[in-house]
C-alpha positions as CSV (number, residue, x, y, z in Angstrom):
1,X,-23.9,-4.9,88.9
2,X,-27.3,-3.7,87.8
3,X,-25.8,-0.7,86.1
4,X,-23.4,-3.1,84.1
5,X,-26.4,-5.1,82.9
6,X,-28.2,-2.0,81.8
7,X,-25.1,-0.8,79.8
8,X,-24.8,-4.3,78.1
9,X,-28.4,-4.4,77.1
10,X,-28.1,-0.8,75.7
11,X,-25.1,-1.8,73.6
12,X,-26.9,-4.9,72.3
13,X,-29.9,-2.9,71.3
14,X,-27.7,-0.3,69.5
15,X,-25.8,-3.1,67.7
16,X,-29.0,-4.7,66.5
17,X,-30.3,-1.3,65.3
18,X,-27.1,-0.6,63.4
19,X,-27.1,-4.1,61.9
20,X,-30.6,-3.7,60.7
21,X,-29.7,-0.3,59.1
22,X,-26.7,-1.7,57.3
23,X,-28.8,-4.7,56.1
24,X,-31.4,-2.4,54.7
25,X,-28.8,-0.2,53.0
26,X,-27.2,-3.2,51.4
27,X,-30.6,-4.5,50.3
28,X,-31.4,-1.2,48.8
29,X,-28.2,-1.2,46.8
30,X,-28.4,-4.8,45.5
31,X,-28.6,-5.5,41.8
32,X,-32.1,-5.5,40.4
33,X,-33.5,-3.2,43.2
34,X,-34.8,0.3,42.4
35,X,-32.9,3.3,43.5
36,X,-34.5,6.5,44.7
37,X,-36.7,7.7,41.9
38,X,-37.8,4.2,40.9
39,X,-34.9,3.5,38.5
40,X,-34.0,-0.2,38.4
41,X,-30.3,-1.1,38.6
42,X,-29.2,-4.1,36.5
43,X,-25.5,-4.4,37.5
44,X,-22.4,-2.3,38.1
45,X,-19.5,-1.9,35.7
46,X,-15.9,-0.6,35.7
47,X,-16.0,2.7,33.8
48,X,-12.5,2.0,32.5
49,X,-13.3,-1.6,31.5
50,X,-17.0,-2.0,30.8
51,X,-16.6,-5.8,30.3
52,X,-16.2,-6.1,34.1
53,X,-19.6,-6.6,35.8
54,X,-20.6,-6.9,39.4
55,X,-24.0,-7.5,41.1
56,X,-23.2,-5.0,43.9
57,X,-21.5,-1.6,44.2
58,X,-17.8,-1.4,45.2
59,X,-14.4,-0.7,43.9
60,X,-13.0,-2.2,40.6
61,X,-10.2,-4.7,41.5
62,X,-8.0,-3.8,38.5
63,X,-7.9,0.0,38.5
64,X,-9.4,1.0,41.9
65,X,-12.2,3.1,40.4
66,X,-15.7,3.2,41.9
67,X,-18.1,1.0,40.0
68,X,-20.9,2.7,38.2
69,X,-24.5,1.4,38.0
70,X,-26.2,0.3,34.7
71,X,-29.9,1.1,34.7
72,X,-32.6,-0.8,33.0
73,X,-33.6,2.3,31.1
74,X,-30.2,2.5,29.5
75,X,-29.1,5.7,31.2
76,X,-26.1,6.5,33.3
77,X,-25.6,7.5,36.8
78,X,-26.7,11.1,35.9
79,X,-29.5,10.4,33.5
80,X,-30.7,12.9,31.0
81,X,-34.2,14.2,31.3
82,X,-36.9,12.2,29.5
83,X,-37.5,15.2,27.2
84,X,-33.9,15.4,26.2
85,X,-33.6,11.6,25.5
86,X,-36.8,11.6,23.5
87,X,-35.3,14.0,21.0
88,X,-32.2,11.9,20.5
89,X,-31.9,9.3,17.7
90,X,-32.1,5.6,18.8
91,X,-28.9,4.3,20.2
92,X,-27.7,7.6,21.6
93,X,-25.9,7.4,25.0
94,X,-24.8,10.0,27.5
95,X,-21.3,10.1,28.9
96,X,-20.5,12.4,31.8
97,X,-17.7,15.0,31.4
98,X,-15.7,13.2,34.1
99,X,-15.8,9.9,32.3
100,X,-15.0,11.6,29.0
101,X,-11.8,13.0,30.6
102,X,-11.0,9.6,32.1
103,X,-11.2,7.7,28.8
104,X,-9.5,10.4,26.9
105,X,-12.3,11.5,24.5
106,X,-11.0,13.7,21.6
107,X,-12.8,15.2,18.7
108,X,-12.4,15.9,15.0
109,X,-14.4,17.6,12.4
110,X,-16.2,16.4,9.3
111,X,-14.8,18.8,6.6
112,X,-14.9,19.2,2.8
113,X,-11.3,19.0,1.7
114,X,-9.6,19.1,-1.7
115,X,-7.0,20.9,-3.7
116,X,-3.3,19.8,-4.0
117,X,-1.8,17.3,-1.7
118,X,1.7,15.8,-1.4
119,X,2.6,12.4,-0.1
120,X,5.8,10.3,0.0
121,X,6.4,6.6,-0.5
122,X,9.3,4.3,-0.9
123,X,10.7,3.1,-4.3
124,X,13.6,1.3,-5.9
125,X,15.9,2.0,-8.8
126,X,15.8,-0.7,-11.5
127,X,17.2,-1.1,-15.0
128,X,15.1,0.3,-17.9
129,X,14.2,-2.9,-19.8
130,X,14.1,-0.9,-23.1
131,X,17.8,-0.2,-22.7
132,X,19.0,-3.8,-22.4
133,X,21.1,-5.0,-25.4
134,X,21.8,-8.7,-26.0
135,X,24.7,-9.5,-28.3
136,X,24.2,-12.6,-30.5
137,X,25.7,-14.1,-33.6
138,X,23.5,-14.8,-36.6
139,X,25.4,-18.0,-37.7
140,X,26.5,-21.2,-36.0
141,X,30.2,-21.2,-35.1
142,X,32.8,-21.2,-32.3
143,X,34.2,-18.5,-30.1
144,X,37.8,-17.6,-31.1
145,X,38.9,-14.5,-29.1
146,X,37.2,-12.7,-26.2
147,X,38.0,-9.0,-25.7
148,X,35.5,-8.2,-22.8
149,X,35.9,-11.0,-20.2
150,X,34.3,-9.8,-16.9
151,X,30.9,-8.7,-15.7
152,X,30.6,-5.0,-14.7
153,X,33.0,-3.7,-17.3
154,X,32.0,-0.4,-18.8
155,X,32.2,-0.4,-22.6
156,X,31.6,2.2,-25.3
157,X,29.3,1.9,-28.3
158,X,30.9,-0.1,-31.2
159,X,33.5,-1.6,-28.9
160,X,34.8,-5.0,-30.1
161,X,33.5,-7.8,-27.9
162,X,34.4,-11.2,-29.4
163,X,35.4,-12.9,-32.6
164,X,33.5,-15.9,-34.1
165,X,34.8,-18.6,-36.5
166,X,31.9,-19.8,-38.7
167,X,32.3,-22.3,-41.6
168,X,29.0,-21.2,-43.1
169,X,30.2,-17.6,-43.1
170,X,33.5,-18.5,-44.6
171,X,31.8,-20.5,-47.4
172,X,29.5,-17.6,-48.1
173,X,32.4,-15.2,-48.5
174,X,34.2,-17.5,-50.9
175,X,31.0,-17.8,-52.9
176,X,30.8,-14.0,-53.1
177,X,34.3,-13.8,-54.4
178,X,33.5,-16.3,-57.1
179,X,30.4,-14.3,-58.2
180,X,32.4,-11.1,-58.2
181,X,35.1,-12.7,-60.4
182,X,32.4,-14.0,-62.8
183,X,30.8,-10.6,-62.9
184,X,34.1,-9.0,-63.9
185,X,34.5,-11.5,-66.7
186,X,31.1,-10.8,-68.2
187,X,31.6,-7.1,-68.3
188,X,32.6,-7.2,-72.0
189,X,30.5,-10.3,-72.8
190,X,28.4,-9.9,-76.0
191,X,25.5,-12.0,-74.6
192,X,22.7,-9.7,-73.8
193,X,21.9,-9.5,-70.0
194,X,24.8,-11.6,-68.9
195,X,26.4,-8.7,-67.0
196,X,23.2,-7.7,-65.3
197,X,22.6,-11.3,-64.2
198,X,26.1,-11.5,-62.7
199,X,25.6,-8.2,-60.9
200,X,22.3,-9.4,-59.4
201,X,24.0,-12.5,-58.1
202,X,26.8,-10.4,-56.6
203,X,24.3,-8.1,-54.8
204,X,22.5,-11.2,-53.5
205,X,25.7,-12.6,-52.1
206,X,26.5,-9.3,-50.4
207,X,23.0,-9.1,-48.9
208,X,23.3,-12.5,-47.4
209,X,26.6,-11.6,-45.7
210,X,25.0,-8.4,-44.3
211,X,22.1,-10.4,-42.9
212,X,24.6,-12.7,-41.2
213,X,26.3,-9.8,-39.5
214,X,29.1,-8.6,-41.7
215,X,29.4,-4.8,-42.0
216,X,29.7,-3.0,-45.4
217,X,33.3,-2.2,-44.5
218,X,34.1,-5.9,-43.9
219,X,32.4,-7.0,-47.2
220,X,34.3,-4.3,-49.1
221,X,37.6,-5.5,-47.5
222,X,36.9,-9.1,-48.7
223,X,36.2,-7.9,-52.2
224,X,39.2,-5.6,-52.3
225,X,41.7,-8.1,-51.0
226,X,40.2,-11.2,-52.5
227,X,40.6,-13.0,-49.2
228,X,37.7,-14.1,-47.0
229,X,37.7,-13.2,-43.3
230,X,38.3,-16.3,-41.3
231,X,36.8,-14.8,-38.1
232,X,34.1,-12.2,-37.8
233,X,34.0,-9.6,-35.0
234,X,30.9,-8.7,-33.0
235,X,30.5,-5.1,-31.7
236,X,28.4,-3.6,-29.0
237,X,25.5,-1.5,-30.3
238,X,25.2,0.6,-27.1
239,X,27.4,2.1,-24.4
240,X,26.9,0.8,-20.9
241,X,27.8,-1.9,-18.4
242,X,28.2,-5.6,-19.1
243,X,25.9,-7.5,-16.8
244,X,26.2,-11.1,-18.2
245,X,28.9,-13.0,-20.3
246,X,28.5,-16.4,-21.8
247,X,31.3,-16.2,-24.4
248,X,34.4,-18.3,-23.6
249,X,37.2,-19.2,-26.0
250,X,36.5,-22.4,-27.9
251,X,32.8,-22.7,-26.9
252,X,30.2,-23.3,-29.7
253,X,27.6,-20.7,-30.3
254,X,24.2,-20.6,-32.1
255,X,21.9,-17.7,-33.0
256,X,20.0,-18.4,-29.8
257,X,23.0,-17.8,-27.6
258,X,23.2,-14.5,-25.6
259,X,27.0,-13.9,-25.7
260,X,26.8,-10.6,-23.8
261,X,24.2,-8.6,-22.1
262,X,24.9,-4.8,-22.0
263,X,22.8,-2.3,-20.1
264,X,22.6,1.4,-20.9
265,X,22.2,3.1,-17.5
266,X,22.1,6.7,-18.9
267,X,18.4,6.4,-18.1
268,X,16.9,4.3,-15.3
269,X,13.5,3.4,-13.9
270,X,12.1,3.9,-10.4
271,X,9.4,1.6,-9.2
272,X,7.4,3.3,-6.4
273,X,5.1,1.4,-4.0
274,X,1.8,3.3,-3.8
275,X,-1.0,2.2,-1.5
276,X,-4.4,1.3,-3.0
277,X,-6.2,4.4,-1.5
278,X,-3.6,6.7,-3.1
279,X,-3.2,5.2,-6.6
280,X,-6.5,6.7,-7.8
281,X,-4.9,10.2,-7.6
282,X,-1.8,9.2,-9.7
283,X,-1.9,10.6,-13.3
284,X,0.3,9.2,-16.1
285,X,2.4,11.9,-17.7
286,X,2.9,13.9,-14.5
287,X,6.2,14.2,-12.7
288,X,7.4,13.2,-9.2
289,X,10.5,14.0,-7.2
290,X,12.9,11.3,-6.1
291,X,15.3,11.4,-3.2
292,X,18.0,8.9,-2.3
293,X,19.8,8.5,1.0
294,X,23.0,7.6,-0.8
295,X,22.9,11.0,-2.5
296,X,21.8,13.5,0.2
297,X,20.9,17.0,-1.0
298,X,20.2,15.9,-4.6
299,X,16.7,15.9,-6.1
300,X,15.8,14.0,-9.2
301,X,12.7,14.3,-11.3
302,X,10.9,11.3,-12.8
303,X,8.1,11.0,-15.4
304,X,5.2,8.8,-14.4
305,X,4.9,6.2,-17.2
306,X,2.3,3.7,-16.0
307,X,0.6,2.1,-13.0
308,X,1.0,-1.6,-12.7
309,X,-2.5,-3.1,-13.3
310,X,-2.4,-5.6,-10.3
311,X,-1.8,-5.3,-6.6
312,X,1.6,-6.5,-5.4
313,X,1.5,-10.0,-3.9
314,X,3.4,-9.1,-0.7
315,X,1.7,-5.8,0.2
316,X,-1.4,-3.8,-0.6
317,X,0.4,-1.6,-3.0
318,X,0.6,-0.9,-6.7
319,X,3.9,-0.4,-8.6
320,X,4.1,3.0,-10.2
321,X,6.9,3.4,-12.8
322,X,8.9,6.6,-13.3
323,X,11.5,7.0,-16.0
324,X,14.3,9.4,-15.3
325,X,17.7,10.5,-16.6
326,X,20.8,9.4,-14.8
327,X,23.3,12.3,-15.0
328,X,26.8,11.1,-14.2
329,X,25.5,7.5,-13.8
330,X,25.0,8.3,-10.1
331,X,21.9,6.1,-9.8
332,X,22.7,2.5,-9.5
333,X,20.3,-0.5,-9.9
334,X,18.6,-1.6,-6.6
335,X,19.2,1.7,-4.8
336,X,16.3,2.5,-2.4
337,X,14.6,5.9,-2.8
338,X,11.8,8.1,-1.5
339,X,9.4,9.3,-4.1
340,X,7.3,12.4,-3.5
341,X,4.0,12.7,-5.4
342,X,2.0,15.9,-5.7
343,X,-1.6,15.1,-6.7
344,X,-4.8,17.0,-7.2
345,X,-7.7,15.9,-4.9
346,X,-11.3,16.8,-5.8
347,X,-13.3,18.4,-3.0
348,X,-15.0,15.7,-0.8
349,X,-16.3,15.3,2.7
350,X,-13.8,13.6,5.0
351,X,-13.2,12.8,8.7
352,X,-10.1,11.7,10.6
353,X,-9.4,8.0,9.9
354,X,-9.5,7.3,13.7
355,X,-13.1,8.4,13.9
356,X,-14.4,5.4,11.8
357,X,-15.0,2.1,13.6
358,X,-14.8,-0.5,10.9
359,X,-16.6,-3.7,11.7
360,X,-16.7,-5.1,8.2
361,X,-20.1,-4.4,6.7
362,X,-20.9,-1.9,9.4
363,X,-18.9,1.3,9.8
364,X,-19.8,3.6,12.6
365,X,-18.9,7.1,13.6
366,X,-19.9,8.6,17.0
367,X,-21.3,12.2,16.6
368,X,-21.1,14.7,19.4
369,X,-24.7,15.9,20.0
370,X,-23.7,18.2,22.9
371,X,-24.2,17.9,26.7
372,X,-22.4,14.5,26.7
373,X,-24.7,12.8,24.2
374,X,-23.0,10.6,21.5
375,X,-25.0,9.3,18.6
376,X,-23.8,6.2,16.7
377,X,-24.0,7.1,13.1
378,X,-23.6,4.4,10.4
379,X,-21.6,5.8,7.4
380,X,-20.5,4.7,4.0
381,X,-16.9,5.4,3.3
382,X,-14.9,6.0,0.1
383,X,-11.3,6.6,-0.7
384,X,-8.8,7.0,2.1
385,X,-5.9,9.4,2.3
386,X,-3.0,9.0,4.7
387,X,-4.9,10.3,7.7
388,X,-8.5,11.0,6.5
389,X,-11.4,8.9,5.1
390,X,-13.9,10.1,2.6
391,X,-17.5,9.9,3.7
392,X,-20.0,9.2,1.0
393,X,-23.1,9.0,3.2
394,X,-24.1,9.4,6.9
395,X,-22.5,12.7,7.8
396,X,-22.7,16.4,7.0
397,X,-19.9,19.0,6.9
398,X,-19.3,20.7,10.2
399,X,-20.4,17.8,12.5
400,X,-18.1,17.0,15.3
401,X,-17.0,13.3,15.7
402,X,-15.1,11.3,18.3
403,X,-11.6,10.4,17.3
404,X,-10.2,9.1,20.6
405,X,-12.0,7.0,23.2
406,X,-14.7,5.9,20.6
407,X,-13.9,2.3,21.2
408,X,-14.8,2.6,24.9
409,X,-17.9,4.6,24.0
410,X,-18.9,1.9,21.5
411,X,-18.4,-0.8,24.1
412,X,-20.6,1.0,26.6
413,X,-23.2,1.6,23.9
414,X,-23.3,-2.0,23.0
415,X,-23.5,-3.0,26.7
416,X,-26.4,-0.7,27.4
417,X,-28.4,-1.4,24.3
418,X,-29.2,-5.0,25.2
419,X,-30.0,-3.9,28.7
420,X,-32.4,-1.3,27.6
421,X,-34.1,-3.8,25.2
422,X,-34.3,-6.4,28.0
423,X,-35.9,-3.9,30.4
424,X,-38.4,-2.8,27.7
425,X,-39.3,-6.5,27.2
426,X,-39.7,-7.0,30.9
427,X,-42.0,-4.0,31.3
428,X,-44.0,-5.0,28.3
429,X,-44.4,-8.5,29.8
430,X,-45.4,-7.1,33.2
431,X,-48.0,-4.9,31.6
432,X,-49.4,-7.9,29.8
433,X,-49.7,-9.9,32.9
434,X,-51.3,-7.0,34.7
435,X,-53.7,-6.6,31.9
436,X,-54.7,-10.2,32.0
437,X,-55.4,-9.9,35.7
């Protein structure tokens, strides 16, 4: 019995000793207490998700990783030597190789690039506005006969389209016949100048009919037969496709009426959508290649005519117009195309586009300083290509920058920066109090 009591007392003493040891260990690891070496711990964070904070060490609940301490001096779990940190620019942080691998840090180079570059964009085939012909009559009248009566019909140049009955035209023809008859009667007239005056009136009558749309052949026919043309025929001035018809038998027409719209598609226009950062490299008068999915294997060449002076309302692009021939009329309006531009780019300092963290007025690039040090460098950017950004100030050629994982590095930098400032303020306050004492 005495032996049992001895054993129980021994167990209680061991348990108390162990409890005290554990309590001291926990107390030594609590937030705000100094670690060995006198470094003060502010809190613990998840290395994968720095927004998660804890006031004690442990395991992150979301990813199962061990929480890492954040120190008042702004350093990491494996701090740099004071001499190394003193040589670094303000805001520089150190990230261990293990954490770099964990967050997927990748690098790119600040390089001076230039020369010739090729890029592709989308476009659309449209009608060349300069090749649209609208058929109108020059006198009031009524439609008599219609020879082309459906949209999409292909017609040749000088093809007959419609006949028009016009009382005004008929009266003008009869007036010309009367003048011609009077001019013939005054040919042998003894009165000086009578014949010349009659000829002048005849020429004026012919000219009026020409202005109203009668051809020389039609006028000569009227004079030869002595009979006015009851209907006049309107002809197409171009070869192409009929895209609109407003002429119907019996309908009244005026000089403002577009009876037919005929489009010459032997030459078409391609409107290419070029992004804002690319349009500065486009040069009017140069050529671009055009590819169409509907015509695989065929390559067309277009001449750059102009760049639309305003940004498109639906996307951050400019419309670039290319005029091009249409052999065999293979290109149809509203076909989608791919346009390949080859442009000259002047030499300039650039970095991969992923390296720049754009926060509006502030643009930051993280520069690799070696040994796990990353310096936040504020830069001024210029034109952007498809995958690189021009750097106008803040970097030098040859510097290595972070292209992947920089968001997490930036998050940790912003988390540690306020902590370091707060610790400095606390130290300064403590020194002040001590000085007063």
